[in-house]
N, C-alpha and C positions, 0 to 999 in steps of 0.2 A: 415510678409509675405503678399504681395498683393494678393487679391482675384479677383480684377477687377480694371481697370484703364481707364481714359479718358483724352485725350489731350485737353486742353483749350487754346484758343488764349490769350496770355498774361500770366502774372504771377499770379498764384493762391494766392490771398491776404488773404481771410478769408472764413471759412466754418462754418456752424451752422445748426444743426438739429432742426426741429420744436419741441417745448416742449409740444404741445397739444396732449393729449392721443391718439386720432384717427389718428394723423398725424406724429408720431415719425419716419415714413419712408421717410419723406420729408427733403431733404438736400438742403440748399441754399449755393451757392458758388459765390464769387465775385472775379474778376480779375482786374489787374491794369497794365498799361503800360505807361511809361513816354517817350514821343518823344521829345528829346532834339533838339536844333538848334536855328535858328534865332527867330522862333515863337514856343516855346515849348508848347506842349499840353498833356493833361492827358486823356487817354482813358481807358475804362473798360467794363466789362460786368457783368451781373447777370444771373445765371443759377440755375434752380431747378431740382433736381433729385429725382426719386422714387427709394429707396434702399430696396432690398429684404434682410432682416437681416439673413434669414436662409442660403442663398447662397452667400451673399456678392456682388451679381450682382446689377448693377444700370442702370437706363435708364434716359436720359435727357428728361424732359417733357416741359421745357420752357427755353428760352434763349433770351436775348436782349442786344444790345450794349448800353452803357451809357458813360457818363463821369466817371471819377474815383469815386467810391463809398467810401466815407470817413468813414461811419459807417452804420451798419444794425443791427436791433434787431427785434425778434419776440415779439408780445404782450404776456404778461404772461397768462398762462392758468387759467381758472376759469370762473364761470358764464356760460352764454349761448352765448358767443361771438365767432364768427368764427375766425380761426387763420389768422393773417395778419402780414406782414413783412414791417417794415418801413425802408427806406434807405435814407441817406443824400448824395447827389451827389456834386461833385466839381463844378458843374455849378449853384449851389445855390438852387436846388430843393429838396424838401422833397417828396418822392414818397411812396405810400402805395400799397402793393400788397396783395390781399386777396385770401385765398384758399377757394374754394367752391366745393361741389360735393363729389363724392366717394373718399375714401382714400385707397381702396384696389387695388393696382396696378395703372398703368398709365391711364387706361381707365376711363374716367369720371372726371379726375382731371382738374379743370379749375382755371385760375388765372384771377381775375378781377383787372384791373390796374387803379389807380388814381394818379394824380400828383398835388401837391400843392406847392405854393411858400412859 
């Protein structure tokens, strides 16, 4: 039974909760849309949500348009490393998104973005 829902532009392709102890409430969702025709293109997005596990309610805290995301993975928990999400895009980029700040609710949650070839 659904407790909450959100419409995303494109087809929801993959979802993954952050495995780090203080960030289990962070959900990353990627979408993918193939536009066929004379010049086909792959479009996508990555969105991060803050999920309240007690109520099942969630809020989008970050979203950006991208090319299709082929793969995404959170770094493994351990040590004193902040959580980050690596994503491989169809445009040939590896992008790193790092979570910083407060993890209790939406307020104070920041994403620091970096892009690498």
